[in-house]
C-alpha positions in Angstrom: 11.8 -41.6 -39.3 10.6 -41.4 -43.0 7.4 -39.9 -44.0 4.4 -41.8 -45.2 3.1 -45.3 -44.3 5.6 -47.9 -43.2 5.5 -51.4 -44.7 4.5 -54.4 -42.5 7.2 -56.1 -40.6 9.3 -58.3 -42.9 8.3 -56.4 -46.1 9.9 -53.5 -47.9 8.1 -50.8 -49.8 6.3 -52.2 -52.9 6.0 -55.7 -51.4 2.8 -57.2 -50.0 3.3 -60.1 -47.5 2.4 -63.3 -49.2 0.4 -64.7 -46.3 -2.0 -61.7 -46.7 -3.2 -63.2 -50.0 -2.8 -66.9 -49.6 -4.7 -69.4 -47.5 -2.5 -71.8 -45.5 -4.2 -75.1 -45.4 -3.5 -77.9 -42.9 -3.4 -80.3 -45.8 -2.4 -79.9 -49.5 -4.9 -78.1 -51.6 -3.9 -79.4 -55.1 -5.7 -77.5 -57.8 -7.5 -75.4 -55.2 -4.1 -73.9 -54.3 -3.7 -72.8 -57.9 -7.2 -71.4 -57.8 -6.4 -69.4 -54.7 -3.2 -68.0 -56.3 -5.2 -66.9 -59.4 -7.9 -65.4 -57.2 -5.2 -63.6 -55.2 -3.7 -62.0 -58.3 -7.2 -60.9 -59.6 -8.1 -59.6 -56.1 -4.8 -57.7 -55.8 -5.6 -55.9 -59.1 -9.1 -55.1 -57.7 -7.7 -53.9 -54.4 -5.3 -51.6 -56.3 -8.4 -50.0 -58.0 -10.6 -48.0 -55.7 -13.9 -49.9 -56.0 -14.7 -53.1 -54.1 -17.2 -55.6 -55.6 -20.7 -55.5 -54.2 -21.6 -57.5 -51.2 -23.5 -60.0 -53.5 -20.4 -60.4 -55.6 -18.2 -60.9 -52.5 -20.6 -63.6 -51.2 -20.6 -65.3 -54.7 -16.8 -65.4 -54.6 -17.0 -67.0 -51.1 -19.4 -69.7 -52.4 -17.2 -70.4 -55.5 -14.1 -70.6 -53.2 -15.9 -73.1 -50.9 -17.2 -75.1 -53.8 -13.7 -75.3 -55.4 -12.0 -76.3 -52.2 -14.7 -79.0 -51.5 -14.0 -80.5 -55.0 -10.4 -81.0 -53.9 -11.4 -82.5 -50.6 -10.7 -79.4 -48.4 -14.1 -78.8 -46.8 -14.5 -75.4 -45.1 -17.5 -73.7 -43.6 -19.3 -70.8 -45.4 -18.1 -68.5 -42.6 -14.5 -69.6 -43.1 -14.8 -68.9 -46.9 -16.1 -65.4 -46.1 -13.2 -64.8 -43.8 -10.8 -66.0 -46.5 -12.3 -63.6 -49.1 -11.9 -60.8 -46.6 -8.3 -61.6 -46.1 -7.8 -61.8 -49.8 -8.9 -58.2 -50.0 -6.6 -57.2 -47.2 -9.2 -56.9 -44.4 -8.8 -58.4 -41.0 -12.2 -60.2 -41.1 -15.5 -60.5 -43.0 -17.3 -57.9 -40.8 -14.7 -55.3 -41.7 -15.0 -56.0 -45.4 -18.8 -56.1 -45.1 -18.8 -52.7 -43.5 -16.5 -51.2 -46.1 -18.2 -52.7 -49.2 -21.7 -51.8 -47.9 -20.6 -48.1 -47.6 -19.1 -47.8 -51.1 -20.6 -45.2 -53.4 -23.0 -46.6 -56.0 -21.6 -48.0 -59.3 -23.4 -45.2 -61.2 -22.2 -42.5 -58.8 -24.1 -39.3 -58.3 -22.3 -36.6 -56.4 -23.5 -33.4 -54.9 -23.7 -30.7 -57.6 -24.3 -33.2 -60.4 -27.2 -32.5 -62.8 -29.8 -35.3 -63.1 -32.9 -36.1 -65.0 -35.6 -38.6 -64.2 -39.1 -39.0 -62.9 -40.5 -38.5 -59.4 -44.0 -40.0 -58.7 -44.4 -40.3 -62.5 -43.6 -36.6 -63.2 -40.5 -35.7 -65.3 -37.9 -33.5 -63.7 -34.4 -32.1 -64.1 -32.5 -31.0 -61.0 -29.3 -30.9 -59.0 -28.1 -33.5 -56.5 -27.7 -31.9 -53.1 -26.7 -34.9 -51.0 -26.1 -38.7 -51.3 -25.3 -41.1 -48.5 -25.3 -44.9 -48.1 -28.4 -46.3 -46.4 -26.8 -48.0 -43.4 -29.7 -50.4 -42.9 -29.6 -52.0 -46.4 -26.4 -52.4 -48.4 -26.7 -51.3 -52.0 -29.2 -48.6 -51.3 -28.6 -44.8 -51.0 -30.5 -41.8 -49.8 -30.4 -39.0 -52.4 -31.7 -35.4 -52.1 -32.5 -33.6 -55.3 -33.4 -29.9 -55.8 -35.7 -29.7 -58.9 -35.2 -26.9 -61.4 -39.0 -26.5 -61.4 -41.4 -27.6 -58.7 -43.2 -30.9 -59.5 -46.9 -31.5 -58.6 -47.0 -34.7 -56.7 -50.8 -35.1 -56.6 -52.9 -36.7 -59.4 -56.1 -35.1 -58.2 -57.4 -32.3 -60.5 -58.8 -29.9 -57.9 -55.8 -30.1 -55.5 -52.0 -29.6 -56.0 -49.0 -30.2 -53.9 -45.7 -28.9 -55.4 -42.3 -30.2 -54.4 -39.1 -28.4 -55.2 -36.7 -30.5 -53.1 -37.1 -34.2 -52.3 -35.2 -37.0 -50.6 -35.7 -40.5 -51.8 -34.0 -44.0 -51.4 -32.6 -45.4 -54.6 -30.6 -48.5 -55.6 -27.4 -48.5 -57.6 -29.3 -48.2 -60.8 -31.1 -45.0 -59.6 -34.5 -46.6 -59.0 -36.5 -46.4 -55.8 -37.5 -49.7 -54.2 -40.7 -47.9 -52.9 -43.6 -47.8 -55.3 -46.8 -45.8 -55.8 -50.1 -47.6 -55.6 -50.0 -48.2 -59.3 -46.6 -49.9 -59.1 -44.5 -47.0 -60.3 -41.1 -46.4 -58.5 -41.1 -43.2 -56.5 -38.0 -42.0 -58.2 -36.2 -43.1 -61.3 -32.9 -41.4 -62.4 -31.9 -41.5 -66.0 -28.4 -42.1 -67.2 
């Protein structure tokens, strides 16, 4: 037996089975068939790169697909369009694609050991990323732990101080915390 992954039944190395990237309609699709072929080619290029689109982008693709098919008289449900998008990306179903896309690293990726600058509770800092993981409850958000070079005083009161050297915060893909202080300032903002 040869080493490495084996191609699917009926395909040789370097080939991808056509039905993995094409929707088989019960009636002719007309221009929508062309749309699906063009989408398949674009998606194949994306699948070959390592990064999946965000969940919002995937859902937008499903809406566009459903709309385009409806224009040609091929009405499908929203859930069916999500399943078709998942198959286009090579996943068995929408739930599998959703789980994979929701656990992707952020577009502006921070990795353990990276140096970062930003503000925490309105105080400037420089530090080192110790950990980053996807927040499982909300796709597109991440939990980051940063070790500051110098401790940051997180209290605004003059006669009291509370210094923090290491903090953990939730950030979005842009490096901004959804949580805000009472004056509306994000807890953490990372600079590019």
